N, C-alpha and C positions, 0 to 999 in steps of 0.2 A: 504494500500500500504506500502510495506517495505521501510525503509529508512536507510541510512548509517550514519545518525546523531542520537545522543541520543535524543529520544522523550522528549518533555518538561514535560510530565506527569509522568516521571519516579520518580523524587524526591518526588512530592506530594503523589504518590501512596505508596512509601516506608514509608513515614510519616504516612499514613493511616494504613499500616501494623503494624508499631510500636505502634500506638494507640490501635489497636485491641488486640495486645499481652498484652498491659497494662490492657485492660478490662477483659481479661481472666486470669489475675494473680490470684493465689489462695487467696491472701489477699483481693481481691476486689470481689470475686465470691459470688453471691447470687442466690438463686433459681429463682428470678424474672429476673435475668440478661440474662438467657439462651435464651429467646425468642428474645430479642434485639440483642444478639450476633449472633444468627443464621441468622437474617435478614441482619446484617452487613456483615456476611460472604458471603451471596449470592451476595450482591452488590459488595463486594471486588473481588470475584471470576470473576464476569463479567468484572470488570475494568481491572484486570490482563490479562484476556483472550484477550481483545481488545488491550491492550498495547503490549503484546507479538507478536501479528500479525503485528505490525508496524515496528518490528526490521528486519534488514537484517541478516539472519542466518550466513552469511559468512563475515559480516562487522566487524569493529573494536570493536563493543560493544557486540560481541557474548557471552562473559562471563556473562555480565549483563542479556542478554536474557536467557541464560541457568539457571541462578539463579531464574529468574522470572518464568521460566517453572517448576522448582522444586516446587516453592511456589504454582503455579497453580495446580499442581498434588496433593499437600497436601490439598489445599482448596477444591478440587473436590472429592478426594477419602478418605481423612483422617478425615473428620468431623465426630464426634461421632453420632451414630444413635439416634434418638429421642426415648423416652420411656424406656430407660435403668433404671435399679435399681440404688439406690444411690451409692453403692460401685462400680459396673461396670462403671457407668457414670463418677465417679471421676477418675478411672483408664484410661478411654478412653480420657477424656479431658486432663489429664496429658501427655499422649502420644502425643496427638495432639499439645499441647503447645510446647513440646520438639522438635518435628519435624519442626514446623513452626518457632521456634526460630532459629534453625540451618539454615533454608532457609533464614531468615531475615539477619542473621550474614554474610552469604555468599554474599547476595546482597549488604550489607553495605560495605564489603571488596572490591568488584569489583567497586562500585561507588566511593570509596575513591581513587582508581587508576586514576579516572578522576577528582579528586579534588571536588567531590560532597559529602558533609557531611550530614549524618543522625544520629540521636541520638543512642548511644549504649544502649543495653538492660540491665536493672538492675532488674531482677525478684526478687521476695521475696526470701530471703535467710537468715534465722535466724542464721544458723551456721556462716555465714559471719559476721552478726551483732555482735555475741558473740566474734568472732575472732578480730573484730575491737576494741571492748571494752578491750579485753585482751591485744591487741597490744599497744593501747594507754596507758593503765595502766602500763604495763611492761616498756615501753619506758620512761614514767614519773618517775617511781621508779629508773630506771638506771641513769637518769639525776640527780636525787636527791642524789643517793648513790655514784656517781662518779663525783664530782664537778670539777675535773681537766680537763681543756680543752684539753690538750695533750692526755689524756686517751680516752676521748670521740671521738676526731678526729681520733685517731688510730683505735678504735673499728668500727666507722662508715665508715672509708675508707675501711677497710677489708670487711665489709658487703656489701658495695656498689659495690666494684670491683667484688666480688663474684656474686652479683645479675646481673650485666650487662654482666658478662662472661657467665652466664647461659642463659641470653636472646640471646646472640650471638650464642651459641651452639644450642639452640632449633630452631633457624631460619634455621640453616644449616642441622638439623636432624629432619625430620618430625616424626620419631619414638620417639625421645626424647621428642618432643613437645607433642605428643599424650600421652606418659606416664605421663608427668608432669600434663597435664590437667586431666588425670584420678586420679593421686595421690592427686591433690589439688582441684579436682572437687567439694567437699562439700563447699569450700569457694571461688571458682573462679566464675567470671562472664563469660558468653559464649564468649564475644568479646575478652577476653584475650588470646584466642587460636591463634589469628593472630595480636595482638597488644602487646606492652610492658605492662606487668602486673602491677597492682597497687602497689604491694609490692616493686617492683623495684623503682618506682617513689617515694614511701614513704621513702625508704632508702636514696635516693638521696636528698630528702628534709631534712632528719635528718642530713646528712653530712653537708649541707649548714648551718643549724642551729648551729651545733657544731663549724664550722669554725667562725661563727659570735660571738660566746661566749656570748649569751644573755640568761642566765639561767632562769630568772623569766619569760620572754616572751616566751621562748621555752616550759616551763612547761604548760603555758596556751595553746599554739598552739597544743601540743600533746594531751591534754585532750579535747580540742574543736573538733579535728578530731575524737578522739577515742570514744567520747560519743555523740557529736552533730550529726555527719554523720549517724550513725545507727539509732538514734532516729528519725531523719528526714525521713529516709527510712521507718521505721515502721509506724509512724503516717501518713506520706504522702500517702502511699499506702492504708492504712486502712481507713483514714478519709479525705484524700485530696479531696476537692471539688472546691476550688477557685484556678484556674490555673494561674501560673505566666509565666515562660519561661523555655524552654528546658525540658518540662515534669515535672517540679517542681510545688509544690502547696504552697499556703500561710500557710496552716496548717503544712506541713512538715518543711518549713523554720522556722516557729515560734518555732516548737519543737526543731529544731537545736539550735537556739539562747538560749532558756531556758535551755536545757540540758547542752550545752557547757558552758554557763555562770555560772550556779549553781555549776557544778562540778569543773570548774576552780576557782571559788571563794573559795570553800571548800579547794581545794588543796593549794592555796596560803595562806590561813589562817593557815593551819596546817604546811606547809613547811617553811613559812616565817612569823613567828609570830610578827616580828617587823614592818611589813607592815600594816598600818591601814586598818581596815575592809572596809571602804569606798573606799580606793585606790584599794584594792583587787577586790572589786565588780566592780568598773569602768573598771579596766584592763581586767578582765575576760569577761565581757559583751561586751567590745569594740572588743576583739579578736573574740568572738563568732559571733557578728554581721557582722564584715568584713569577717570572715570565711564563713558565710552563703551566702554572696554575691559572694564569690569565687565559692561556690558550685553551685549557680544559673547560673553563666555565664561561667563556665568552659565547653567548648565544645571540642576543640581539645587538650586541656591540661588536663591531668588526675587530678581530684580534690584531690587525695591523695598527690599530689605535690603542687598544688596551695593553698589548704586550710591551711596547717600548715605554709607556708611562709607568706601568707597575714595576718593570725591571729597573727603570731609573730610580724609582722610589726606594726599592729594596737596596740598590747599590748605594744610594745616598745615606740611608740609615746605617748600613754596614760601615761605610767610611767614617761617619760621625762617631759611631761606637768605638771604632779603632783609633780615633783621634786624628783623622785626616780630613781635608777639605774635599767636598764633592765638586 
């Protein structure tokens, strides 16, 4: 029977869809996974079909129903045929993942309109991982090369104003938004088509750090994000078995702390040689640990904003406790 209220099963089913897309991520795909995935696809298809039937086509949740209908069509007609050769199968599953990802992102967008949050998709993207490392490294080098607060604030104000201006323009112009997603497609996540992109949040965080004038702590924060976040993504998707929260794993979070802590320690040792090694080690790992917690629990706040600010706060507190300036 159709209903004019949002069925209770909608969010759990969206979470199941998110989990399925995680299972068919290229970094997790194994030959023995296909049988389990096909069984899950059949179960999910039946669940979506039952859920769609409960919606009122002309009710206030028609957009949610339409998104589920698109997902159902992909689950029905888009699943790769069994028995394909290795190369055709890889291409078919890639197309299926892409189509189902778009359907999930559309569903996520419409659920958000009713204040129902489901996790954003973060598929394997090695180009984005490299972009993260380069961004963190270049930002850290800029901080080291331009110690003047006024210069840093001026640079980051210009970049942040430009970033938010572009965000505003692409919301008003679907064509501009489409072009930008095409241009930055290799390093963009699918959800950034309808949300403020991570680079804008990152620029905003950098402006705040520049205003706070905490050079040592900021250096740690930039490298924790630049190296810890992509390492967590790579290790978590490839080896993550112990689940924590929000789709994160113990293995990925541990990789975040180790990578961010080690790179941060190295940078502090090289850039601030008067800082004792033990202080550098404690500061970097404090920033990495707290930054990893921000990554774990950031749901509605982009972690490119929350990680550098929380990591910088932890590094600042650690330095002050040890008797050094941040």
